[in-house]
All heavy atoms as an XYZ file, in Angstrom:
649
protein
N     134.847    127.994    104.030
C     135.461    128.370    102.891
C     136.866    127.840    102.830
O     137.653    127.940    103.803
C     135.551    129.993    102.807
C     136.203    130.417    101.578
C     134.064    130.527    102.816
N     137.258    127.187    101.707
C     138.569    126.678    101.573
C     138.534    125.439    100.676
O     137.506    124.987    100.249
N     139.686    124.843    100.686
C     139.820    123.533     99.826
C     139.976    122.393    100.844
O     140.809    122.434    101.776
C     141.064    123.673     98.951
C     140.890    124.685     97.924
O     139.817    124.817     97.312
N     141.928    125.372     97.601
N     139.198    121.357    100.587
C     139.364    120.142    101.360
C     138.911    118.972    100.578
O     138.232    119.095     99.610
C     138.620    120.247    102.692
C     137.186    120.454    102.592
C     136.244    119.380    102.396
C     136.649    121.742    102.499
C     134.847    119.587    102.260
C     135.270    121.976    102.330
C     134.461    120.927    102.239
N     139.319    117.732    101.023
C     138.915    116.539    100.357
C     138.121    115.674    101.382
O     138.526    115.497    102.486
C     140.157    115.688     99.885
O     140.923    116.474     99.024
C     139.731    114.422     99.221
N     136.982    115.254    100.865
C     136.031    114.402    101.720
C     136.061    113.021    101.116
O     135.910    112.772     99.940
C     134.681    114.973    101.660
C     133.707    114.140    102.381
C     133.462    114.271    103.779
C     132.967    113.179    101.751
C     132.545    113.483    104.439
C     131.983    112.419    102.466
C     131.855    112.521    103.778
N     136.254    112.014    102.004
C     136.295    110.583    101.641
C     135.424    109.829    102.504
O     135.341    110.078    103.737
C     137.698    109.993    101.703
C     138.730    110.637    100.826
C     140.122    110.117    100.986
O     140.359    109.502    102.148
O     140.941    110.195    100.099
N     134.631    108.894    101.966
C     133.832    107.963    102.787
C     134.054    106.530    102.151
O     133.741    106.413    101.016
C     132.421    108.379    102.659
C     131.562    107.502    103.550
S     129.878    108.234    103.518
C     129.075    107.063    104.671
N     134.507    105.682    102.982
C     134.773    104.266    102.585
C     133.924    103.293    103.370
O     133.644    103.631    104.616
C     136.260    103.902    102.706
C     137.126    104.810    101.848
O     136.841    105.017    100.679
N     138.062    105.546    102.508
N     133.616    102.170    102.840
C     132.847    101.189    103.544
C     133.763     99.931    103.623
O     134.452     99.568    102.729
C     131.586    100.793    102.767
C     130.616     99.918    103.549
S     129.018     99.871    102.731
C     128.132     98.891    103.915
N     133.687     99.230    104.772
C     134.446     98.055    105.000
C     133.610     96.876    105.356
O     132.430     96.956    105.744
C     135.461     98.297    106.097
C     136.507     99.335    105.693
C     136.259    100.708    105.817
C     137.736     98.903    105.338
C     137.141    101.581    105.527
C     138.721     99.805    104.986
C     138.415    101.174    105.041
N     134.078     95.681    105.077
C     133.348     94.413    105.320
C     133.473     93.929    106.707
O     132.630     93.136    107.177
C     133.834     93.298    104.283
C     133.609     93.588    102.848
C     134.099     92.447    101.975
O     134.320     91.283    102.471
O     134.251     92.703    100.810
N     134.438     94.403    107.485
C     134.682     93.882    108.820
C     134.865     95.043    109.852
O     135.107     96.144    109.503
C     135.908     92.957    108.795
C     137.138     93.731    108.424
O     137.149     94.619    107.603
O     138.246     93.437    109.071
N     134.668     94.666    111.119
C     134.722     95.637    112.179
C     136.138     96.196    112.386
O     136.294     97.110    113.213
C     134.116     95.037    113.414
O     134.867     93.953    113.872
N     137.117     95.507    111.888
C     138.512     95.922    112.141
C     139.000     96.882    110.932
O     140.171     97.280    110.905
C     139.445     94.727    112.267
C     139.155     93.993    113.527
C     140.142     92.854    113.703
C     139.759     92.147    114.989
N     140.642     91.069    115.371
N     138.099     97.104    110.024
C     138.335     98.003    108.877
C     139.586     97.465    108.028
O     140.431     98.241    107.621
C     138.591     99.425    109.362
C     137.370    100.001    110.003
C     137.058     99.741    111.317
C     136.427    100.660    109.199
C     135.893    100.278    111.941
C     135.273    101.237    109.788
C     135.014    101.015    111.161
O     133.901    101.480    111.722
N     139.646     96.143    107.870
C     140.726     95.559    107.074
C     140.364     95.423    105.603
O     141.200     95.482    104.775
C     141.132     94.221    107.660
C     141.806     94.356    108.988
O     142.600     95.303    109.282
N     141.560     93.368    109.940
N     139.100     95.012    105.325
C     138.686     94.738    104.063
C     137.731     95.769    103.438
O     136.631     95.834    103.819
C     137.975     93.317    103.990
C     138.865     92.249    104.602
C     137.585     92.946    102.487
C     138.142     90.944    104.899
N     138.239     96.632    102.555
C     137.485     97.703    102.018
C     136.509     97.166    100.861
O     136.914     96.381    100.104
C     138.339     98.849    101.434
C     137.642    100.039    100.951
C     138.510    101.082    100.482
O     139.739    100.945    100.715
O     138.002    102.029     99.899
N     135.290     97.634    100.914
C     134.306     97.313     99.858
C     134.726     98.011     98.556
O     134.934     99.205     98.635
C     132.883     97.655    100.281
C     131.923     97.491     99.108
C     132.459     96.921    101.522
N     134.921     97.240     97.509
C     135.358     97.899     96.241
C     134.384     97.823     95.192
O     134.485     98.471     94.149
C     136.645     97.190     95.737
C     137.819     97.341     96.652
C     138.404     98.789     96.580
C     139.721     98.841     97.337
N     140.316    100.140     97.237
N     133.349     97.001     95.354
C     132.310     96.771     94.254
C     130.962     97.215     94.713
O     130.439     96.787     95.765
C     132.253     95.295     93.848
C     131.362     95.047     92.695
C     131.521     93.567     92.221
O     132.383     92.900     92.637
N     130.652     93.241     91.334
N     130.405     98.160     93.990
C     129.080     98.739     94.237
C     128.104     98.567     93.097
O     128.741     98.397     91.960
C     129.210    100.260     94.630
C     129.949    100.452     95.937
C     131.307    100.703     95.956
C     129.235    100.419     97.142
C     132.040    100.970     97.136
C     129.966    100.612     98.363
C     131.312    100.897     98.308
O     131.945    101.092     99.460
N     126.926     98.601     93.165
C     126.103     98.745     94.413
C     126.268     97.505     95.342
O     126.559     96.396     94.967
C     124.669     98.888     94.000
C     124.634     98.162     92.677
C     125.994     98.373     92.072
N     126.059     97.742     96.621
C     126.107     96.768     97.670
C     124.728     96.657     98.321
O     124.183     97.630     98.707
C     127.213     97.155     98.674
C     127.462     96.174     99.796
C     128.102     94.915     99.348
C     128.209     96.876    100.932
N     124.293     95.374     98.461
C     123.022     95.211     99.161
C     123.258     95.006    100.617
O     124.163     94.237    101.055
C     122.371     93.926     98.539
C     121.001     93.579     99.348
C     122.048     94.007     97.115
N     122.534     95.860    101.443
C     122.699     95.723    102.873
C     121.297     95.572    103.441
O     120.348     96.232    103.028
C     123.337     97.083    103.508
C     123.370     96.916    104.988
C     124.708     97.203    102.915
N     121.105     94.551    104.336
C     119.760     94.275    104.880
C     119.604     94.917    106.192
O     120.575     95.147    106.936
C     119.609     92.811    104.967
C     119.642     92.083    103.593
C     120.848     91.497    103.205
C     118.583     92.105    102.795
C     120.867     90.848    101.959
C     118.670     91.556    101.504
C     119.818     90.889    101.123
O     119.802     90.288     99.916
N     118.343     95.225    106.658
C     118.140     95.786    108.027
C     118.681     94.827    109.012
O     118.650     93.652    108.993
C     116.562     95.775    108.083
C     116.151     95.934    106.676
C     117.112     95.110    105.861
N     119.393     95.496    109.953
C     120.090     94.797    111.011
C     121.498     94.368    110.712
O     122.246     93.957    111.613
N     121.906     94.423    109.492
C     123.272     94.049    109.099
C     124.230     95.224    109.435
O     123.975     96.329    109.053
C     123.333     93.679    107.558
C     124.668     93.359    107.097
C     124.624     93.082    105.582
O     123.597     92.868    104.990
N     125.801     93.021    104.920
N     125.320     94.896    110.122
C     126.273     95.945    110.469
C     126.829     96.604    109.219
O     127.167     95.903    108.252
C     127.293     95.309    111.278
C     126.736     94.000    111.733
C     125.703     93.660    110.674
N     127.126     97.953    109.268
C     127.810     98.643    108.247
C     129.022     99.266    108.834
O     128.877     99.872    109.937
C     126.860     99.715    107.633
C     125.699     99.152    106.879
S     124.474    100.383    106.374
C     125.463    101.560    105.639
N     130.208     99.200    108.269
C     131.386     99.792    108.790
C     131.911    100.902    107.867
O     132.332    100.658    106.774
C     132.476     98.667    108.985
C     131.978     97.532    109.776
C     131.491     96.336    109.191
C     131.903     97.670    111.158
C     131.063     95.275    110.004
C     131.395     96.549    111.909
C     131.032     95.450    111.364
O     130.506     94.387    112.038
N     131.705    102.118    108.266
C     131.924    103.249    107.539
C     133.138    104.096    108.076
O     133.179    104.227    109.292
C     130.712    104.157    107.325
C     129.489    103.542    106.797
C     128.300    104.414    106.898
C     129.702    103.053    105.330
N     133.980    104.594    107.164
C     135.024    105.477    107.624
C     134.950    106.795    106.873
O     134.820    106.765    105.577
C     136.334    104.791    107.307
C     137.570    105.614    107.688
C     138.899    104.984    107.167
O     139.013    104.753    105.953
N     139.760    104.670    108.056
N     134.889    107.854    107.513
C     134.795    109.242    106.909
C     136.065    109.996    107.308
O     136.509    109.980    108.383
C     133.549    109.904    107.506
C     133.477    111.340    106.948
C     132.206    109.113    107.217
N     136.571    110.644    106.281
C     137.887    111.333    106.412
C     137.750    112.669    105.648
O     137.297    112.709    104.473
C     138.993    110.433    105.831
C     140.386    111.109    106.142
O     140.571    111.736    107.144
N     141.259    110.935    105.232
N     138.282    113.733    106.325
C     138.283    115.019    105.628
C     139.760    115.462    105.691
O     140.388    115.537    106.778
C     137.458    116.098    106.304
C     137.592    117.459    105.576
C     135.960    115.644    106.244
N     140.373    115.826    104.528
C     141.787    116.228    104.571
C     141.772    117.735    104.106
O     141.093    118.087    103.070
C     142.572    115.438    103.602
C     142.709    113.997    103.973
C     143.456    113.222    102.959
O     144.026    113.712    102.015
N     143.470    111.893    103.188
N     142.562    118.585    104.818
C     142.601    119.957    104.512
C     143.964    120.470    105.055
O     144.505    119.947    105.997
C     141.476    120.746    105.153
N     144.434    121.519    104.435
C     145.668    122.224    104.815
C     145.416    123.014    106.131
O     146.278    123.262    106.967
C     146.242    123.112    103.794
C     146.725    122.418    102.497
C     147.162    123.407    101.501
C     147.813    121.486    102.857
N     144.178    123.423    106.357
C     143.757    124.240    107.513
C     143.717    123.345    108.750
O     142.787    122.475    108.918
C     142.453    124.919    107.287
C     142.024    125.829    108.457
O     142.686    125.784    109.524
O     140.967    126.430    108.356
N     144.621    123.383    109.628
C     144.683    122.532    110.808
C     143.584    122.895    111.830
O     143.394    122.167    112.771
C     146.121    122.599    111.428
C     147.189    122.125    110.558
C     147.099    120.619    110.409
N     148.148    120.110    109.537
C     148.027    119.099    108.744
N     146.942    118.440    108.762
N     149.004    118.805    107.980
N     142.978    124.026    111.679
C     141.911    124.445    112.621
C     140.543    124.021    112.141
O     139.511    124.292    112.718
C     141.912    125.992    112.777
C     143.226    126.431    113.491
O     143.634    125.846    114.456
N     143.800    127.463    113.002
N     140.494    123.334    110.946
C     139.179    122.856    110.430
C     138.611    121.785    111.343
O     139.292    120.935    111.707
C     139.386    122.317    109.028
C     138.121    121.791    108.354
C     137.179    122.910    108.056
C     138.452    121.010    107.091
N     137.365    122.016    111.671
C     136.663    121.103    112.563
C     135.446    120.516    111.756
O     134.740    121.260    111.125
C     136.102    121.809    113.823
C     135.281    120.904    114.785
C     136.120    119.807    115.346
C     134.699    121.735    115.891
N     135.307    119.229    111.716
C     134.185    118.587    110.970
C     133.371    117.786    111.944
O     133.841    117.240    112.959
C     134.727    117.656    109.893
O     135.578    116.707    110.365
C     135.560    118.513    108.811
N     132.111    117.648    111.550
C     131.114    116.876    112.341
C     130.102    116.308    111.392
O     129.548    116.950    110.523
C     130.468    117.765    113.339
C     129.417    117.025    114.165
C     129.830    116.292    115.285
C     128.097    117.168    113.860
C     128.920    115.651    116.038
C     127.115    116.494    114.672
C     127.570    115.773    115.753
N     130.025    114.930    111.372
C     129.085    114.245    110.484
C     127.669    114.325    111.137
O     127.375    113.620    112.077
C     129.494    112.768    110.266
C     128.623    111.983    109.310
C     128.551    112.627    108.002
C     129.263    110.641    109.269
N     126.934    115.251    110.666
C     125.557    115.548    111.205
C     124.460    114.499    110.747
O     123.680    114.055    111.540
C     125.175    116.937    110.690
C     123.697    117.349    111.137
C     123.603    117.706    112.569
O     124.575    117.947    113.282
O     122.441    117.673    113.087
N     124.552    114.191    109.469
C     123.432    113.329    108.914
C     123.982    112.514    107.690
O     124.782    112.929    106.963
C     122.240    114.180    108.454
C     121.089    113.312    108.018
C     119.874    114.206    107.691
O     120.031    115.374    107.302
O     118.710    113.755    107.857
N     123.486    111.182    107.726
C     123.846    110.289    106.644
C     122.710    109.406    106.405
O     122.098    108.901    107.332
C     125.091    109.491    106.996
S     125.637    108.400    105.702
N     122.360    109.134    105.123
C     121.223    108.262    104.932
C     121.528    107.390    103.593
O     122.477    107.813    102.863
C     119.892    108.977    104.664
C     119.870    109.941    103.504
C     119.530    109.537    102.241
C     120.215    111.314    103.467
N     119.638    110.619    101.373
C     120.084    111.706    102.127
C     120.602    112.187    104.359
C     120.291    112.978    101.765
C     120.902    113.501    104.017
C     120.743    113.881    102.625
N     120.802    106.348    103.447
C     120.962    105.454    102.300
C     119.572    105.434    101.632
O     118.577    105.562    102.216
C     121.459    104.095    102.675
C     122.835    104.103    103.196
C     120.462    103.430    103.681
N     119.696    105.150    100.212
C     118.416    104.995     99.453
C     118.579    103.721     98.623
O     119.666    103.234     98.424
C     118.241    106.204     98.426
O     119.313    106.171     97.577
C     118.265    107.560     99.132
N     117.452    103.172     98.205
C     117.503    101.962     97.345
C     117.945    102.237     95.927
O     118.023    101.332     95.136
C     116.092    101.432     97.446
C     115.306    102.588     97.675
C     116.051    103.509     98.508
N     118.115    103.520     95.612
C     118.515    103.883     94.221
C     119.747    104.781     94.264
O     120.224    105.103     95.368
C     117.370    104.644     93.533
O     117.191    105.925     94.083
N     120.228    105.200     93.151
C     121.313    106.128     93.061
C     120.900    107.641     93.309
O     121.760    108.488     93.254
C     122.036    105.976     91.732
O     121.142    106.205     90.677
C     122.688    104.607     91.593
N     119.523    107.830     93.397
C     119.141    109.166     93.495
C     119.141    109.575     94.978
O     118.359    109.074     95.785
C     117.607    109.260     92.949
C     117.074    110.688     93.093
O     117.700    111.600     93.533
O     115.841    110.759     92.740
N     119.944    110.606     95.337
C     119.972    110.977     96.812
C     118.660    111.581     97.288
O     118.369    111.719     98.482
C     121.127    111.939     96.888
C     121.348    112.467     95.418
C     120.863    111.336     94.605
N     117.798    112.022     96.328
C     116.493    112.584     96.697
C     115.347    111.574     96.628
O     114.222    111.886     96.755
C     116.174    113.803     95.724
C     117.140    114.922     95.943
C     116.748    116.042     95.018
N     117.731    117.134     95.035
C     118.738    117.269     94.122
N     118.809    116.440     93.123
N     119.613    118.222     94.351
N     115.714    110.281     96.502
C     114.740    109.273     96.534
C     113.888    109.382     97.731
O     114.346    109.592     98.875
C     115.480    107.918     96.503
C     114.451    106.680     96.197
O     113.347    106.702     96.721
O     114.922    105.805     95.480
N     112.534    109.300     97.583
C     111.607    109.398     98.793
C     111.801    108.294     99.776
O     111.427    108.416    100.852
C     110.194    109.601     98.251
C     109.932    110.790     97.418
C     108.533    111.247     97.490
C     108.216    112.419     96.542
N     108.893    113.557     96.886
N     112.231    107.111     99.267
C     112.494    105.993    100.178
C     113.943    106.162    100.611
O     114.856    105.997     99.813
C     112.296    104.615     99.466
O     110.939    104.575     99.033
C     112.619    103.535    100.473
N     114.166    106.351    101.857
C     115.457    106.525    102.399
C     115.510    106.130    103.880
O     114.571    106.179    104.582
C     116.129    107.964    102.229
C     115.618    108.983    103.130
C     116.195    110.311    102.723
N     116.204    111.265    103.825
C     116.688    112.458    103.759
N     117.245    112.881    102.682
N     116.679    113.205    104.779
N     116.711    105.625    104.286
C     116.835    105.137    105.659
C     118.023    105.909    106.384
O     119.137    105.836    105.808
C     117.124    103.656    105.696
C     116.109    102.841    104.932
N     114.972    102.524    105.600
C     116.067    102.336    103.744
C     114.190    101.789    104.780
N     114.882    101.675    103.656
N     117.715    106.623    107.358
C     118.768    107.402    108.091
C     119.630    106.530    108.869
O     119.151    105.717    109.667
C     118.057    108.472    108.960
O     117.212    109.310    108.123
C     119.091    109.275    109.718
N     120.890    106.655    108.708
C     121.825    105.825    109.569
C     122.639    106.753    110.534
O     123.089    106.193    111.590
C     122.740    105.021    108.697
C     123.607    105.817    107.726
C     122.105    103.908    107.951
C     124.575    105.055    106.902
N     122.709    107.984    110.190
C     123.293    108.946    111.263
C     122.425    110.228    111.190
O     122.106    110.750    110.158
C     124.794    109.352    110.876
C     125.617    108.071    110.927
C     125.293    110.414    111.874
C     127.035    108.373    110.513
N     122.038    110.697    112.408
C     121.253    111.887    112.529
C     121.648    112.629    113.793
O     121.729    111.988    114.822
C     119.726    111.609    112.539
C     118.865    112.832    112.452
C     117.390    112.493    112.345
O     116.905    111.609    112.956
N     116.777    113.259    111.512
N     121.964    113.893    113.636
C     122.490    114.718    114.752
C     123.728    114.126    115.264
O     124.042    114.241    116.526
C     121.397    114.909    115.808
C     120.129    115.426    115.314
N     119.961    116.677    114.752
C     118.949    114.924    115.291
C     118.705    116.949    114.369
N     118.064    115.867    114.686
N     124.536    113.418    114.450
C     125.749    112.803    114.907
C     125.594    111.450    115.647
O     126.549    110.889    116.035
N     124.423    110.983    115.813
C     124.116    109.678    116.454
C     123.833    108.592    115.454
O     123.107    108.769    114.482
C     123.007    109.834    117.476
C     123.239    110.651    118.611
C     122.741    111.983    118.628
C     123.929    110.282    119.657
C     122.968    112.880    119.699
C     124.196    111.120    120.752
C     123.778    112.433    120.738
O     124.010    113.226    121.842
N     124.352    107.419    115.633
C     124.227    106.254    114.712
C     122.863    105.658    115.106
O     122.584    105.335    116.270
C     125.380    105.305    114.884
C     125.122    104.059    114.040
C     126.705    105.943    114.568
N     122.112    105.317    113.983
C     120.881    104.579    114.157
C     121.047    103.147    113.670
O     121.832    102.904    112.739
C     119.815    105.226    113.266
C     119.195    106.486    113.892
C     119.889    107.651    113.716
C     117.985    106.447    114.495
C     119.419    108.918    114.263
C     117.410    107.602    115.031
C     118.178    108.847    114.950
N     120.318    102.331    114.231
C     120.353    100.923    113.668
C     118.987    100.706    112.843
O     117.965    101.051    113.302
C     120.221     99.888    114.859
S     121.758     99.954    115.866
N     119.231    100.228    111.679
C     118.076     99.974    110.761
C     117.335     98.707    111.118
O     117.851     97.770    111.582
C     118.531     99.874    109.332
C     119.239    101.045    108.730
C     119.683    100.769    107.366
C     118.322    102.269    108.751
């Protein structure tokens, strides 16, 4: 319970220098993805954990075709 801001950004390089600004973006199996997740809150005791993240070929998050990239906090390779 509380107020917080969640941000997720994608980058073109492993040094996180070049942020992706144009979407949709086509990513192929085996192609690295560089994601940055940030949560900002006034509550300094707030603890966050990225449990699950997936991608779909459409803008529908409930699309039956989806590829898990993070599950139980572990990164998967597509």
